[in-house]
Each structure stands twice: as C-alpha cells, then as structure tokens.
N, C-alpha and C positions, 0 to 999 in steps of 0.2 A: 504494499499499500504506499509506504513512504517513497519508494522508488518511482511510483506512478506520479507522485506530486513533485518530486525533486527534478526530474529530467525536464518537464515542461517549464518549471520555474527557472531553471538554469538557462534554458534557451530564451525565455522571455527576458530574464534579467540581463543576459549578455547583450541584448539589443539596446538596453538602457544604460548599463554600467559596464566598465571594463573588468577584466578578470581580477585584478588587485582589489578593486572596490567590492566586488562580490565576496572575495575571501575575507576581507576585514569585516564586512557585514555579517558573514557567517560566524566569525569569532565573537562578535558583539552578542549576537543572539544566543550562541552556545553558552557564553559566560553569564549572560543575564538569566538563563534558566538553570544553569548548573550551580551557581553559588547559593541561591535560595534553597535548592534541592539538597545540597550538601549540608547546609546549616540546619534546616528545619526537619528534613526527613532522615538524613544520615547522622544527625547530631554531631557534626563536626563543629569544633569551636570556631567562632568568627575571628579571623586573623587580620592583622593590619596588612598583611601581604595581599589580601583580596583588594584592598583599597589601592595599593600601589599598582597592581596588575590592571585594575580598572582604569587608573589614570594613564597608564601606558597605552591601553587600548583606545582611550579617548584621544590621546595624541596621534595614534595611528589613523583614527577616523578623520581627524582634522587634516592630516597631511595627504590622505588619499582623496578627500573630497573638497579640498580647498580651491581647486580650479573651478568648481561649480559655485562657490560662494561669491566669486567676484563677478 
C-alpha cells in the first residue's frame, strides 16, 4: 500500500521540486513523526540532541529552499 502512494507522489513531487529538496522534505517528515513516537510510545527520554538535530534540519531546509524564497 505504501509503495502505491510513494511512487506517484515521487513522480508528482519531482515535477515541482528537485531531488535534494525532496530528500530534505522526507527527512523533515520522518523526524517530525519519529521523535514524538520515540518519546511518547517508546518512552525514550527527551534529549537536547533532538533539538540540535532539528535545528540542523531547519538549516538544511533553509539552504535547499532559499532560491524559492526570493
């Protein structure tokens, strides 16, 4: 089921964004879902490392999408 959604989404996404932007977007979505899952469901302690990783990802988003901001 996931594959049926992924392939059309990648093909549609590639017409709007480049490969690097799609990869960074994938990482943002993955971390946005994984961190709450790890903290609330898996009972992992919330670490400051999650904040630093999130800030690095935000920096990556800025650099990958800054050409569209201007």
